[in-house]
N, C-alpha and C positions, 0 to 999 in steps of 0.2 A: 025278295029280301025278307019278308015276314016268315016264310017257311024256313029260311036259314036261321033267323033269330030263334024261332021255336025249337029248331033242332039243337041249337046251342044250349038253351035253357034245359031241355030234356037231358042233355049230356051232363050238365052240371048237377042235376038233381040227385043222381045216383053215382057220382064220380068217385073213383079211387084216387088216393094221394098221388101216385106216379103220373096219372093222366092229368090231374090238375096242375102238377108241377110242370108238365110240358107247356101248358097254357101260360103259367107264370113266367117260364123261360122266354117265351115269345114277347110278352109284355115288357119284361125287364130289359131285354136286348133292344127293344124299340125305344126305351128310355135312355139307352146308351150305357147300361150297367153290365158288368160281368161278374160271375161268381168269384168270391174271394175265399171264403171258408165256411164250413158247416159248423153251427153252434150246437144244435140238438136235432135229433131225428127220431121221431116216433113213427115207425113205418105205416101204421094204419090211419093216423089222424093228424099228425102235426110235424112240420119241419120248419126249423129256424136257421136262417143263414145270414151271413154278411156278404153284401155285394158291393163292389167298388165301381165308381164312375170312371169309365174309360181307362181302366187299369191303374187308377190313382188310389192308392191305399189310404190316403189322407181324406178322401171323400167317400166314405162308406155309408151304406144304408142298411137298416135291418129289414130283412124279408121274412115275414111270418105267414105261413100257410096253414090254415085250419080247416079240416074236413070233418063234416058230420054226416051221419047216415040219414036217410029219409025219415022224417018225423021226429028226429032228435033236435034238442036245443043246444045252443052254444054254452060252454062253461060259464057260469055267472061271474067267476073271478078272472075271466080271460083278459079283460082290459087292464086290470091291475098287473097281471103277469107280463103283459106286453110292455107296459111302461117301466116295470122293474127291470126287465131284460134290456131295454134301451138304456137305462141308467147304468146297468152293470157293464154294458158294452161301450158306453160313452159315445153313443151316436144320437144324432138329432133327426135323421131321416128315417121314415118308416114307410114300408110297403106291405100292407096287410091284405091278404087274400082269403076269402072263405066262400064256401058254397051254402053256408047256413044263413039264416035270417037274423039280422042284428036289430035290436031295438034302437030307436032314434037317440036315446040318451047315451047308450053304449057307443054308438057311432060318433056322437059329438065329442066324447071323451078322447077318442083316438085321433079324430081329424084335427088338422091345424096346419101351420106353416111347415112345409116339407113333410107332411104326413098324408099318405094316400091310402084310402080304404076302399078296397074292391070287394063289394058283395056280388051277387049273381048278376044284377043289372049292369054294374060297372065293368065286370069281366066281359060280358057279352058285347057291350057297346065298344069297349076298347079293342077286342079282337076283330070285330067287324070293321072298325076304323083302320086297323093295321092291314087287313085284307084289301080294303079299298085303296090304301096308299100304295100297296104293292102292285095293284092292277094299273095304276097310273104311273108308268115308268118314264122318268125324265132322261132323255138322251142328251148328254152334253156334247157340244161341238168343240172339237179341239182347235185351238187358234195358233196361227203362225206369229211368232214374236221376233223382233229384231235382236233383242238381247234376252237369252233365257233367264228366268227369275233367279236360278241358282248362281249364275255368274255374278250378279249384283251381290248376292249373299256372300259369296266367296271373297270378292274384292273388299267388302266392308269388314269381314272377319280378319283378313290378312292385314288390313290397314290398322285396325285396332290392336292387333297382336304383333305388330312389327317389333322385331328384336327379341321375341320370346323364344327363339329357336335355341336348342341345346344340342351340342354335338355328342354323338354316341358312337364310339369305335366298336366295330363288330369283327369277331374272329371269323375265319372262313367256315368253321364248323357250325356257326350259328346262322349262316345265310339261308340254308334250306328251310329251317323251321320258321324263321321270320317271314320269308316269302309265303310259306304254306299257311301261316296264320292270317295274312291279308287275303289270300285267295279264298280260304274257307269263310272268312267274314263276308266278303263280297258275294260269294255264291249263295250264302244264306239269305242275304238281302234280295238278290235276284229271284230266288225261289219263292220268297214271301210275296213279291210283286206278281210272280206268275200264278200264284194261288188265288189272286183276286178274280172272282167270277166274271166281272165285266169291267174292263179297264176304263170304260167311258162312263161308269156309274159306280165310283168307288165309295164304299161305306164310310161313314164319318169316323168310325173307330179305326179303320185301316189307314185312313188319310192322316189322322193324328199320330198314329204309331210311326208311319213312314216319315212324317215331318220330324219327329223326335230322333229317328235314326239318322236323318239328314244332318241335324244339328250335332249329334254325337260324333259324326264323321269329321266335322270341321277341324277339330284339334289335330287330326292326323296330317293335315296340310302343313302344320307347323313341325310336326315330329319327323315326317319322312325326309325332308331336306337335310335334317341333322344327322342322318345315318352316314357313317364313314366306312366304306367298304375298301377292300384291297383293290388295286388298280384293275384287275381282271373283272371285277364285279361292280365297278363304279356306276355302270349304266343302270343298275337296279334302283338307284335313288330316284332317277327320273321316271322309271317305269312304275314304281309304287306310288309316287306322287300323282302321276297321270291316272292310275287306276282309281284312286280315291276321288280325284277331281271329277272324272267323268261319271263316277257313280253318284256323286252329289248332284251333278247336273241332270243325270238320268232320272233320279228320284223327283227332282223339280219338274222335269218334263211330264212325269206320270201324275203327280198330285195337283199340278196347276193346269192340267189339261192343255198342255202345249202340243204343237203339231206332231202328227204321227210320224212324219218324215224324220224329224229331230229325234223322236223316241227311238226309231229303228236305227238311225245312224249311230247314236251314242251307245246303244246296246251292242252293236256290232264292234265298236271300238273297245268296249269293256271286255267282250268275249275274246277279241284278238289279243289284248294285253295278257289276259289270264292264260291263254294258250301258250304264249311265249314264256310266261313265268313257269308253266308246268314242266318245262324242260330244264329247270334250274338244278335239279338233283343230279342229272347227268353231267351238267357243266361243272358242278362242284367236284364230282367224283373224278372227272377227267383232269381237272386242275390239280387235285390232290395227287393223282397218278403221275402227272407231269412233274410236280414238285418233288415227289419221291424219286422218280427216275433221275431228275437233275441232281438231287442230293447224293444218290448212289454213284452217279457219274463223277461228281465232284470228289466224293470220298475215294473213288478208285484212282482219280488223278493224283490226289494227295498221297495215297499209298505208293503209287508209281514214282512220284517225285521224291518221296522219302527214301524209297529203295535206291534210286539213282544217286541221291546225295550221300546215302550211307556207303554205297559201293565206291563212289568217288573219294570219300573221306578215307575209307579203308585202303584204297589204292595209294593215296597220297602218303599215308602213314607207312606203308610198306616201302615206297620209294625212299622216303626220308630215312627209314631205318637202315637200309642197305646202301645208301649213297655215301 
């Protein structure tokens, strides 16, 4: 452990800004923050950024990274610049990182509530703590539940929003695109879940994002029953509702660590529904062809009947004329 600590100190002593930035990135992710935007970037010595807490732009913190070369001192006006920038950006959270030596009075100016100052000691200790936490991996055991958590969520949502449904009549030409939108949405969600490295150890940020997606899907359970299709495509209303419903339940299986059997079963149902929906384009084309054929057939009949009636009328006129 001492040799590792010594190695970290030596690395920080003559570090370049991009290398220190990779350290900062590790620390900020451990805090639950992600990069929001870059404010200033002086390639050799300074980078100032705004980072958002768990993708929430209303909870931003200022990240200030200051690099000095061996033997150099920090800018004497640095603390003033930091506080002025915080004021300009209207933020109260500060994460200050430097490989330089700060005087105690300078450090006291920057430190405070929601202010975190990382000199070389703090950077080394924090990184070692992160490494230690990673080495102690917690494996969560998935549990079998009588009622999936999402079923309760769905029932409560539908009860509160009873009567909120609005009917939307859809032309046949709009069916394919509507179905494609739902399939693309659900596929993106499934892909995001599949990108989680360990489904039994979900990062807090991923779990919060999936929970938000789950809540964002709930209004679709009100919307889909309101779609009015032509008789040939009336079954799509139930298919789209089931697709959304099972996806909400599946997300609940994932983030609430529910039984793997339920996880697998619900994923299979979702894939099966999407497979059926993938053939909707052909069904619409066949329906349009049938309708066109029926229309042509009807037109032909009308023409034939018209011709017969015209001939009969002509014949009657001739008989009347010569009778």
